[in-house]
C-alpha positions as CSV (number, residue, x, y, z in Angstrom):
1,M,-92.5,22.4,-40.9
2,P,-88.7,21.2,-40.8
3,R,-87.6,20.5,-37.1
4,S,-84.0,19.6,-38.0
5,G,-82.3,18.6,-40.5
6,S,-78.1,17.9,-41.1
7,P,-76.2,20.3,-39.0
8,T,-73.1,22.0,-40.2
9,P,-70.4,23.0,-37.9
10,F,-71.9,26.8,-37.6
11,F,-75.5,27.1,-39.5
12,N,-78.4,24.6,-39.6
13,V,-82.1,24.3,-39.6
14,I,-83.1,25.7,-36.5
15,D,-80.5,28.4,-36.3
16,R,-81.7,29.3,-39.8
17,R,-85.2,29.9,-38.3
18,L,-83.9,31.8,-35.3
19,W,-82.2,34.2,-37.6
20,A,-85.5,34.2,-39.7
21,L,-87.4,35.5,-36.9
22,A,-84.3,37.4,-34.9
23,W,-82.8,39.8,-37.9
24,P,-86.0,41.6,-38.3
25,L,-86.5,42.4,-34.2
26,M,-82.9,42.9,-33.7
27,L,-83.0,45.6,-36.7
28,T,-86.5,46.9,-35.0
29,N,-84.9,46.8,-31.7
30,L,-81.7,48.8,-32.3
31,T,-83.4,51.7,-33.6
32,V,-85.0,52.0,-30.2
33,P,-81.6,53.1,-28.5
34,L,-80.7,55.0,-32.0
35,L,-83.6,57.3,-31.4
36,G,-82.2,57.7,-27.5
37,L,-78.7,58.2,-29.2
38,V,-80.2,61.1,-31.1
39,D,-81.8,62.8,-28.0
40,T,-78.2,62.8,-26.8
41,A,-76.7,64.1,-29.6
42,V,-78.8,66.5,-30.6
43,L,-79.5,68.1,-26.6
44,G,-76.0,67.4,-25.7
45,H,-74.8,69.6,-28.3
46,L,-76.8,71.9,-27.1
47,S,-74.9,75.0,-24.7
48,Q,-76.3,73.6,-21.4
49,P,-76.3,70.0,-20.2
50,E,-80.2,70.4,-18.3
51,Y,-81.5,69.9,-21.0
52,L,-79.6,66.3,-21.5
53,G,-79.8,65.8,-17.7
54,A,-83.7,66.9,-18.4
55,V,-84.6,64.0,-20.8
56,A,-82.2,62.1,-18.5
57,I,-85.0,62.0,-16.1
58,G,-87.9,62.4,-18.2
59,A,-87.4,59.3,-20.0
60,N,-86.2,57.6,-16.9
61,L,-89.8,58.1,-15.6
62,F,-91.8,56.7,-18.1
63,T,-89.5,53.7,-18.9
64,L,-90.8,53.4,-15.6
65,L,-94.3,54.3,-16.3
66,Y,-94.9,52.3,-19.0
67,W,-92.7,49.6,-18.6
68,T,-94.5,48.5,-15.6
69,F,-96.8,47.6,-17.7
70,G,-94.4,45.9,-20.0
71,F,-96.2,42.5,-19.5
72,M,-98.7,43.7,-22.3
73,R,-95.6,42.5,-24.4
74,M,-93.9,40.1,-23.3
75,G,-96.9,38.0,-21.9
76,T,-99.4,38.5,-25.1
77,T,-95.7,37.4,-27.2
78,G,-95.9,34.2,-24.9
79,L,-99.7,33.1,-24.7
80,A,-99.9,34.5,-28.8
81,A,-96.8,32.1,-29.6
82,Q,-98.6,29.3,-27.6
83,S,-102.2,29.5,-29.3
84,Y,-99.6,29.9,-32.7
85,G,-98.0,26.5,-31.4
86,R,-101.5,24.9,-31.4
87,R,-102.9,26.8,-34.2
88,D,-105.6,28.1,-32.6
89,G,-107.2,30.9,-34.5
90,F,-109.9,31.8,-32.3
91,G,-107.1,32.1,-29.2
92,Q,-104.7,34.5,-30.7
93,T,-107.7,36.6,-32.5
94,A,-109.4,36.8,-28.7
95,L,-106.2,37.5,-27.3
96,L,-105.5,40.5,-29.7
97,V,-109.1,42.0,-28.8
98,R,-109.4,41.7,-25.4
99,S,-105.4,42.9,-24.6
100,L,-105.7,46.1,-26.8
101,L,-108.9,46.9,-25.2
102,L,-106.6,46.9,-21.5
103,A,-104.3,48.9,-23.7
104,V,-106.7,51.5,-24.0
105,V,-108.2,51.7,-20.4
106,I,-104.5,51.5,-18.9
107,G,-103.5,54.6,-21.1
108,I,-106.9,56.5,-20.3
109,L,-106.5,56.1,-16.5
110,L,-102.4,56.9,-16.9
111,I,-103.6,60.4,-18.6
112,L,-105.4,61.3,-15.6
113,V,-103.5,60.4,-12.6
114,H,-100.0,61.2,-14.3
115,R,-99.2,64.8,-12.1
116,P,-99.0,63.1,-8.7
117,L,-96.7,60.2,-10.2
118,V,-94.6,62.9,-12.0
119,T,-94.2,64.7,-8.6
120,I,-93.3,61.7,-6.5
121,G,-91.0,60.5,-9.1
122,L,-88.9,63.9,-9.3
123,A,-88.9,63.8,-5.5
124,L,-87.5,60.6,-5.6
125,M,-84.9,60.9,-8.2
126,N,-84.1,64.8,-6.7
127,P,-82.5,66.5,-9.8
128,S,-81.3,70.0,-9.5
129,P,-84.2,72.4,-9.5
130,E,-83.6,73.6,-12.8
131,V,-83.6,69.8,-14.6
132,A,-86.4,68.7,-12.2
133,S,-88.4,72.0,-14.1
134,L,-87.1,71.2,-17.3
135,A,-88.0,67.3,-16.7
136,A,-92.0,68.4,-15.6
137,E,-92.5,70.2,-18.8
138,Y,-91.1,67.3,-20.8
139,A,-93.6,64.8,-18.4
140,S,-96.8,66.7,-19.1
141,I,-96.5,66.5,-22.8
142,R,-95.1,62.7,-23.1
143,I,-98.1,61.5,-21.2
144,W,-100.5,61.8,-24.2
145,S,-98.8,58.9,-25.7
146,A,-99.9,56.7,-22.9
147,P,-102.5,55.0,-24.6
148,A,-100.5,54.5,-28.3
149,V,-97.7,53.3,-26.6
150,L,-99.8,50.5,-24.1
151,C,-101.3,49.5,-27.4
152,Q,-98.0,49.3,-29.7
153,Y,-96.4,47.1,-26.6
154,T,-99.8,44.7,-27.4
155,L,-99.2,44.5,-30.8
156,V,-95.7,44.3,-31.2
157,G,-95.9,40.9,-28.7
158,W,-98.8,39.1,-31.1
159,L,-96.7,40.4,-34.4
160,I,-94.1,38.6,-33.0
161,G,-95.9,35.6,-31.3
162,T,-97.3,34.9,-34.5
163,Q,-93.8,34.9,-35.9
164,F,-94.7,37.9,-37.8
165,P,-91.6,39.8,-37.1
166,R,-91.7,42.3,-40.0
167,G,-94.8,43.6,-38.3
168,P,-92.7,45.6,-35.4
169,M,-89.7,46.1,-37.6
170,L,-92.5,48.3,-39.6
171,M,-93.9,50.1,-37.0
172,L,-90.4,51.2,-35.2
173,L,-88.3,51.8,-38.1
174,V,-91.4,54.2,-39.9
175,A,-91.7,55.4,-35.4
176,N,-88.3,56.1,-34.7
177,G,-87.3,57.5,-38.5
178,L,-89.9,59.8,-37.8
179,N,-89.1,60.7,-34.4
180,I,-86.0,61.5,-35.3
181,L,-87.0,63.7,-38.1
182,L,-88.9,65.7,-35.9
183,D,-86.1,65.8,-33.0
184,V,-83.9,67.5,-35.5
185,W,-86.5,70.0,-36.4
186,F,-88.4,70.9,-33.3
187,V,-84.4,71.2,-31.2
188,T,-82.2,72.5,-33.7
189,V,-84.9,74.3,-35.9
190,M,-87.4,75.5,-33.9
191,G,-85.3,75.8,-30.5
192,W,-88.1,73.7,-28.5
193,N,-85.0,72.1,-26.7
194,S,-86.0,68.9,-24.2
195,R,-89.8,70.3,-24.7
196,G,-89.5,69.5,-28.7
197,V,-88.6,65.7,-28.0
198,A,-91.6,65.0,-26.0
199,V,-94.0,66.0,-28.7
200,A,-91.8,64.4,-30.8
201,T,-92.0,61.1,-29.1
202,V,-95.4,61.9,-28.4
203,I,-96.3,62.3,-32.8
204,A,-94.5,59.5,-33.5
205,E,-96.2,56.5,-30.7
206,Y,-99.5,56.8,-33.0
207,A,-98.2,56.9,-35.9
208,A,-97.0,53.8,-34.9
209,T,-100.0,52.5,-33.9
210,A,-101.9,53.2,-36.5
211,L,-99.7,51.3,-38.7
212,G,-99.7,48.7,-36.2
213,L,-103.4,48.1,-36.7
214,W,-103.0,48.3,-40.3
215,L,-100.2,45.0,-39.7
216,V,-102.5,43.0,-37.6
217,L,-105.9,43.4,-39.9
218,G,-104.1,41.1,-42.5
219,R,-102.3,38.5,-39.6
220,I,-105.9,38.2,-38.2
221,P,-106.2,33.8,-38.8
222,A,-108.7,32.8,-41.2
223,G,-112.4,32.9,-40.5
224,Q,-112.1,35.1,-37.2
225,H,-114.7,38.0,-37.7
226,L,-115.2,40.6,-34.2
227,S,-117.8,39.4,-31.7
228,R,-119.0,39.0,-28.5
229,A,-117.7,35.7,-28.2
230,L,-113.9,37.5,-28.9
231,L,-114.9,40.5,-26.7
232,G,-115.0,38.0,-23.8
233,T,-116.1,38.3,-20.5
234,L,-114.7,40.6,-17.0
235,A,-113.3,36.3,-15.9
236,D,-111.3,37.1,-19.5
237,Y,-109.4,40.2,-18.6
238,R,-108.8,39.3,-14.9
239,R,-107.1,36.1,-16.0
240,I,-105.0,37.6,-18.8
241,L,-104.2,40.0,-15.9
242,S,-103.5,37.3,-13.3
243,V,-100.8,35.2,-15.9
244,N,-99.0,38.6,-16.4
245,R,-99.1,39.8,-12.7
246,F,-95.6,37.9,-12.1
247,L,-93.8,40.1,-14.9
248,M,-95.4,43.1,-14.0
249,V,-93.7,42.7,-10.2
250,R,-90.4,41.4,-12.0
251,T,-90.3,44.5,-14.9
252,V,-91.1,47.4,-11.8
253,T,-88.7,45.5,-10.3
254,L,-85.7,46.2,-12.6
255,L,-87.0,49.8,-13.4
256,L,-86.8,50.7,-10.1
257,V,-83.0,49.6,-10.3
258,L,-82.4,51.4,-13.0
259,A,-84.3,54.8,-11.3
260,F,-82.4,54.2,-8.2
261,F,-79.4,54.3,-10.3
262,T,-80.1,57.5,-12.3
263,A,-81.4,59.1,-9.3
264,Q,-77.7,58.2,-7.6
265,G,-75.7,59.4,-10.2
266,A,-78.4,62.8,-10.1
267,R,-77.2,63.4,-6.4
268,Q,-73.7,63.3,-7.8
269,G,-74.4,66.4,-10.0
270,D,-75.6,67.4,-13.2
271,V,-72.6,66.2,-14.6
272,I,-72.2,62.4,-13.3
273,L,-75.9,62.5,-14.4
274,A,-75.3,63.4,-18.2
275,A,-72.6,61.3,-18.0
276,N,-74.2,58.2,-16.6
277,A,-77.1,58.7,-19.7
278,V,-74.8,58.4,-22.1
279,L,-73.3,55.8,-21.3
280,I,-76.8,54.0,-20.6
281,T,-77.5,54.9,-23.8
282,F,-75.0,52.6,-25.1
283,L,-76.6,49.9,-22.7
284,M,-80.0,50.2,-24.4
285,V,-78.0,49.5,-27.4
286,I,-76.4,45.9,-26.0
287,S,-80.2,45.2,-24.4
288,N,-81.7,45.8,-27.8
289,G,-79.4,44.6,-30.2
290,L,-79.0,41.2,-28.2
291,D,-82.7,40.6,-27.5
292,G,-83.3,39.8,-31.2
293,F,-82.0,36.7,-30.0
294,A,-84.2,36.7,-27.0
295,N,-87.3,37.5,-28.7
296,A,-86.6,35.1,-31.6
297,A,-86.4,32.6,-29.0
298,E,-89.6,33.6,-27.5
299,A,-91.6,33.1,-30.5
300,M,-89.8,29.4,-31.3
301,V,-89.8,28.5,-27.7
302,G,-93.5,29.6,-27.3
303,E,-94.2,27.6,-30.4
304,A,-92.6,24.1,-29.2
305,V,-94.6,24.5,-26.1
306,G,-98.0,25.0,-28.0
307,Q,-97.1,21.8,-29.6
308,G,-95.6,19.7,-26.6
309,D,-92.2,19.3,-28.7
310,R,-89.0,18.7,-26.5
311,A,-86.4,18.2,-29.0
312,Y,-87.5,21.2,-31.1
313,F,-87.6,23.5,-27.6
314,R,-84.2,22.0,-26.9
315,S,-82.7,23.0,-30.5
316,V,-84.1,26.7,-29.8
317,C,-82.6,26.9,-26.5
318,L,-79.4,26.2,-27.5
319,S,-78.9,28.1,-30.8
320,A,-80.2,31.1,-29.3
321,L,-77.5,30.6,-27.0
322,R,-74.9,30.0,-29.1
323,W,-75.5,33.3,-31.2
324,S,-76.3,35.5,-27.9
325,V,-72.7,34.6,-27.1
326,W,-71.2,35.8,-30.4
327,G,-73.7,38.9,-29.9
328,A,-71.9,40.0,-26.7
329,L,-68.1,38.9,-27.1
330,L,-69.1,41.5,-30.8
331,F,-70.4,44.7,-28.8
332,T,-67.5,43.8,-26.2
333,A,-65.5,44.5,-28.7
334,A,-66.8,47.4,-30.5
335,F,-66.9,49.5,-27.2
336,V,-63.8,48.5,-26.2
337,L,-62.0,49.5,-29.8
338,A,-64.2,52.2,-30.2
339,G,-66.4,53.8,-27.1
340,A,-63.9,56.9,-26.4
341,E,-65.1,58.1,-30.4
342,L,-68.8,57.1,-29.7
343,I,-69.4,58.9,-26.5
344,A,-67.6,62.3,-28.5
345,L,-69.9,61.4,-31.1
346,L,-72.9,62.1,-28.9
347,T,-71.8,65.6,-26.6
348,S,-69.6,67.6,-26.9
349,I,-69.6,68.9,-23.4
350,T,-66.3,68.7,-22.2
351,D,-67.1,68.0,-18.8
352,V,-69.7,65.2,-19.6
353,R,-67.6,63.7,-22.5
354,Q,-64.1,63.1,-19.6
355,T,-66.2,62.1,-17.3
356,A,-68.1,59.5,-19.6
357,W,-64.7,58.0,-20.2
358,Q,-63.9,57.3,-16.8
359,Y,-66.1,55.1,-16.7
360,L,-66.1,53.6,-20.1
361,P,-64.6,50.7,-18.5
362,W,-67.4,49.0,-16.9
363,L,-69.1,49.8,-20.3
364,W,-67.4,47.1,-21.1
365,L,-68.4,44.1,-19.3
366,L,-71.9,44.5,-20.3
367,P,-72.5,42.7,-22.9
368,V,-70.9,39.6,-21.7
369,T,-72.8,39.5,-18.2
370,A,-75.8,41.2,-19.5
371,A,-76.6,38.4,-22.4
372,G,-77.6,35.2,-20.3
373,G,-80.4,37.4,-18.4
374,F,-81.4,38.8,-21.7
375,L,-82.0,34.6,-23.0
376,L,-83.2,33.4,-20.9
377,D,-85.9,36.3,-20.3
378,G,-86.8,34.9,-23.7
379,I,-87.1,31.3,-23.1
380,F,-89.0,32.4,-19.7
381,I,-91.1,34.7,-21.9
382,G,-92.2,31.8,-24.4
383,A,-92.3,29.2,-21.7
384,T,-94.7,31.4,-20.1
385,R,-92.7,30.8,-16.7
386,T,-93.2,34.4,-15.3
387,R,-93.4,33.5,-11.6
388,D,-89.7,32.5,-11.7
389,M,-88.8,35.6,-13.5
390,Q,-90.0,37.8,-10.9
391,N,-88.3,35.6,-8.2
392,T,-85.2,35.8,-10.1
393,M,-85.4,39.7,-10.4
394,L,-86.8,40.1,-6.5
395,F,-83.2,38.4,-6.0
396,A,-81.0,39.9,-8.0
397,A,-82.0,43.5,-7.1
398,L,-82.9,42.6,-3.3
399,L,-80.0,40.4,-2.5
400,V,-77.3,41.4,-4.7
401,F,-77.5,44.8,-6.0
402,L,-78.4,46.5,-2.5
403,P,-76.0,45.1,-0.6
404,L,-73.2,45.5,-3.8
405,W,-74.7,49.6,-3.8
406,W,-74.2,49.8,0.0
407,L,-71.1,47.7,0.3
408,S,-69.4,50.4,-2.6
409,T,-70.9,53.8,-1.4
410,G,-67.1,55.4,-0.8
411,W,-66.5,54.5,-4.6
412,G,-69.2,57.1,-5.9
413,N,-69.9,56.6,-9.3
414,H,-67.9,53.8,-9.5
415,G,-69.7,51.8,-6.9
416,L,-73.2,52.4,-8.5
417,W,-72.0,50.4,-11.6
418,F,-70.5,47.9,-10.1
419,S,-73.4,47.5,-8.8
420,L,-75.4,46.7,-11.7
421,I,-72.6,44.6,-12.9
422,G,-73.5,42.8,-10.3
423,L,-77.6,42.6,-10.4
424,M,-76.6,40.8,-14.1
425,V,-74.1,38.3,-13.5
426,A,-77.2,37.6,-10.7
427,R,-80.2,37.5,-13.2
428,A,-78.2,35.2,-15.0
429,A,-76.5,32.8,-12.6
430,S,-80.2,32.5,-10.9
431,M,-81.9,32.0,-13.9
432,G,-79.4,29.6,-15.8
433,W,-80.3,27.6,-12.1
434,L,-84.0,27.4,-12.7
435,F,-83.6,26.3,-16.6
436,V,-81.4,23.5,-15.4
437,K,-84.0,22.6,-12.6
438,H,-86.7,22.8,-15.0
439,S,-85.2,20.6,-17.9
440,K,-83.9,18.1,-15.5
441,N,-87.2,17.5,-14.0
442,D,-89.2,17.9,-17.7
443,T,-91.4,20.8,-15.9
444,W,-91.0,23.1,-18.7
445,F,-94.4,21.7,-20.3
446,T,-96.3,20.9,-17.2
């Protein structure tokens, strides 16, 4: 497999490999906020903002709940990529089987205990009674997708780590396409409002999982068959959870910040809540678009670490950085030039639209301030430096975001957005410092 070549000013061998992985993942990732855009657009054109607020609250609850276990995607990618780099067929297959079993067990447990979790989550977010009632109904339906969602995390992570980006692309394109069609049918034709959005999501999640299982069957390394050895022992499962515990803390911290952001918006009224929901949807577009380069870096960095190839590692990092910067600049230009028109597409509620316009300039700052953190996440995941990811997130949330929010409470919703920008800058700066430290000390491969 080629590692280098005669570079051109803009595009070399590493760039081509990065883009071969990144473009399907970028397209895959962009379908995720596309679904949120459709949810927002379908509900945003109803006569009352309560339905949009309910789905914003409910979706945020499930983002927090499911991405608490996001290590099942991120950790699987890093470990699978390193096994792929070592050409360890048994290791790849065993990781897949054990992670899927963990996903099913955790998903069933979430269904069993979801009621108190939803009650606590709604109490923390403190929406209006009308929004709370609709959000609870949404949650009681959406929870049935838990086993499917967690299996998807494992399947997508394994496919990325083994450098088959078309697999996640097919899974999410089919799932989100089905979800969008069902959204429109259930909400606009059947009149199910926020309940219809939840039902559509559950059906689509199981469809995506079924497709993912079919795809990985064709990717199992030659000579590997289901056996007792693949199932492993209890110690093997504890080892997987131990490796990923730092990712879990990191992810929970980030999602608590986003939940806090939503809750503070809700305290300022349903219109602010709905306006923030529109703008956060665009943040998801930015995140998922730029994550295409980060996901490609996860696979290639993990491969480099698995093989102990330092030159390849450096080349991947530089290539991913260059293209992430270009992507961030393009997103910024798009939202500066067309942000107001995009908001108008998502909601026809005059108060929500006008309120979102007031906070649009904060959205202009997000691509550039967030790009560094997104990319470094990918590098650290590929190298399985998960403790560093946990510590930098705790620093950014506890020592930057919360103090900035407290100092800017007099600014209202502007203070919330200011604090979120501060979080993004702090993450990128602290992870960048650690990246330089590891590189100087040559500790990426230890």
